[in-house]
C-alpha positions as CSV (number, residue, x, y, z in Angstrom):
1,M,-15.0,8.1,39.4
2,F,-12.7,5.9,41.4
3,A,-12.0,2.1,40.8
4,C,-11.7,0.1,44.0
5,C,-8.8,-2.3,43.8
6,F,-8.0,-4.9,46.3
7,L,-5.3,-7.6,46.8
8,A,-6.7,-11.0,46.6
9,G,-4.8,-14.3,47.4
10,T,-4.3,-16.8,44.6
11,A,-4.0,-20.6,44.5
12,D,-0.7,-20.7,43.1
13,A,2.6,-21.3,45.1
14,A,4.1,-18.1,44.1
15,P,4.2,-15.3,46.9
16,S,2.0,-12.4,46.8
17,L,3.4,-8.9,45.8
18,A,3.5,-6.6,49.0
19,S,2.1,-3.0,48.8
20,F,0.2,-4.0,45.5
21,S,-1.9,-1.2,44.1
22,A,-3.4,-0.4,40.7
23,T,-4.7,3.0,39.7
24,P,-6.7,3.3,36.5
25,S,-7.0,7.0,34.8
26,S,-10.5,6.1,33.6
27,T,-13.4,3.9,34.9
28,T,-15.8,4.6,32.1
29,V,-16.7,2.1,29.3
30,N,-14.8,2.3,25.9
31,Q,-12.3,4.8,27.2
32,A,-8.6,4.6,27.1
33,N,-7.1,3.8,30.5
34,R,-3.6,4.8,31.7
35,L,-2.9,2.0,34.3
36,T,-0.3,2.5,37.1
37,V,0.7,-0.6,39.0
38,A,2.8,-0.4,42.0
39,F,4.3,-3.1,44.3
40,T,7.1,-4.2,46.2
41,S,9.2,-6.8,44.4
42,H,9.6,-10.3,45.5
43,G,12.5,-12.5,45.0
44,N,15.4,-11.0,42.8
45,F,14.8,-10.6,38.9
46,S,17.6,-11.8,36.8
47,A,18.5,-10.3,33.5
48,L,15.6,-12.3,32.2
49,G,13.0,-10.8,34.5
50,F,9.4,-10.1,33.2
51,I,6.4,-8.3,34.6
52,D,3.3,-9.5,33.0
53,L,-0.1,-7.7,33.1
54,K,-2.9,-9.9,32.3
55,L,-6.3,-8.2,31.8
56,P,-9.6,-9.8,30.6
57,S,-10.1,-10.3,26.9
58,T,-12.9,-7.7,27.2
59,F,-10.3,-4.8,27.6
60,A,-8.7,-3.9,24.2
61,V,-5.1,-4.3,24.6
62,A,-2.6,-3.1,22.1
63,D,0.8,-4.9,21.4
64,P,3.5,-2.4,21.8
65,A,5.4,-4.6,19.2
66,G,8.9,-3.6,20.6
67,N,8.1,0.2,20.9
68,C,8.4,-0.1,24.8
69,T,8.1,3.9,25.0
70,P,4.4,3.5,26.2
71,I,5.4,1.6,29.2
72,T,7.6,3.3,32.0
73,V,9.0,1.2,34.9
74,T,10.8,2.6,38.0
75,V,12.5,0.8,40.6
76,D,12.9,2.6,44.0
77,G,12.1,5.7,42.0
78,V,15.0,5.3,39.2
79,P,13.8,4.8,35.7
80,A,14.6,1.1,34.7
81,A,15.7,-0.2,31.6
82,I,13.3,-2.5,29.4
83,T,15.0,-4.6,26.8
84,A,11.7,-6.0,25.2
85,C,7.8,-5.9,25.4
86,G,4.9,-7.2,23.9
87,G,1.3,-8.1,24.3
88,G,-2.3,-8.5,22.7
89,A,-5.3,-10.8,23.6
90,G,-5.4,-9.2,27.3
91,E,-1.6,-9.4,28.1
92,I,1.2,-6.9,28.0
93,Y,4.8,-8.2,29.0
94,T,7.7,-6.1,29.8
95,R,11.3,-7.7,30.1
96,M,13.6,-6.0,32.3
97,S,17.4,-5.6,31.3
98,G,18.8,-5.7,34.6
99,P,18.0,-7.1,38.0
100,I,15.3,-5.8,40.5
101,P,16.4,-6.5,44.1
102,N,14.0,-8.2,46.6
103,G,12.1,-5.5,48.4
104,A,12.2,-2.9,45.7
105,A,9.4,-0.4,45.1
106,V,8.5,-1.0,41.5
107,R,6.0,1.1,39.4
108,V,4.9,0.3,36.0
109,I,2.7,2.7,34.0
110,Y,1.0,1.5,31.1
111,S,0.1,4.4,28.7
112,S,-3.6,4.9,27.6
113,S,-2.4,4.2,24.0
114,L,-2.2,0.5,25.3
115,I,-5.5,-0.2,27.1
116,T,-9.0,0.6,26.5
117,N,-11.8,-0.4,29.0
118,P,-14.5,-2.8,28.0
119,A,-17.9,-1.9,26.3
120,A,-19.9,-3.1,29.3
121,P,-19.9,-2.1,32.8
122,G,-18.9,-4.4,35.4
123,S,-16.2,-5.5,37.8
124,Y,-13.0,-7.1,36.0
125,P,-10.4,-9.3,37.8
126,F,-7.0,-9.0,36.5
127,R,-3.5,-10.4,37.4
128,V,0.1,-9.1,37.5
129,E,3.0,-11.6,37.5
130,T,6.8,-11.3,37.9
131,T,8.9,-14.0,36.6
132,S,12.6,-14.7,36.5
133,G,14.4,-17.6,34.9
134,G,10.7,-18.8,33.7
135,F,9.3,-19.2,37.2
136,V,6.6,-17.0,38.6
137,I,8.3,-15.4,41.8
138,G,5.4,-13.0,42.7
139,E,1.8,-12.2,41.7
140,A,-1.2,-10.1,42.8
141,S,-4.8,-10.0,41.5
142,A,-7.1,-7.1,41.7
143,T,-10.3,-5.8,40.3
144,L,-11.1,-2.8,38.1
145,S,-14.6,-1.4,38.4
146,I,-15.7,-0.1,35.2
147,A,-18.8,2.2,34.9
148,A,-21.4,3.4,32.6
149,P,-20.9,7.1,31.4
150,A,-23.0,9.5,33.5
151,P,-26.2,10.4,32.1
152,I,-26.4,13.9,30.5
153,P,-29.4,15.8,31.8
154,T,-31.8,16.9,29.5
155,L,-34.8,19.0,29.3
156,S,-38.4,17.4,28.3
157,E,-40.2,19.0,25.5
158,W,-42.6,20.8,27.8
159,A,-39.6,21.9,30.0
160,M,-38.1,23.5,26.8
161,I,-41.2,25.1,25.8
162,A,-41.7,26.6,29.2
163,M,-38.1,27.9,29.3
164,G,-38.7,29.5,25.8
165,L,-41.8,31.3,27.2
166,A,-39.8,32.5,30.3
């Protein structure tokens, strides 16, 4: 299964994150979901730069509670240091320890231990924001399409009798 993600404009004054993409590992209801978000940074992160993932409340989001190992960030292919992280109630934030230059290729991987898909199929919009000094400096929105599991084919009672006779 494949989830379609698209870049959508927002009403805020912050510029859109370029080359934005989001790739889920699972698009089935009630399944753990490793989410990979990639974008080109806009503006320069200071040492107080944050990357915020904001999912609908229908997703179960675990609070990493300071254990940031379920989150991986790379900047231009090099692992970046995270000084703090947290979340819950549909949000996971990651605080970066060093600057991320303007135009850098950023990839954030949220482990499947942090995100569980909703119980109902549907299209779920979500948002990624980058902030520095308390101001949103870049943002993007996308949609995750969550589907019901594929039905398991079964034989009818008469088909099982016929198969048994065969």
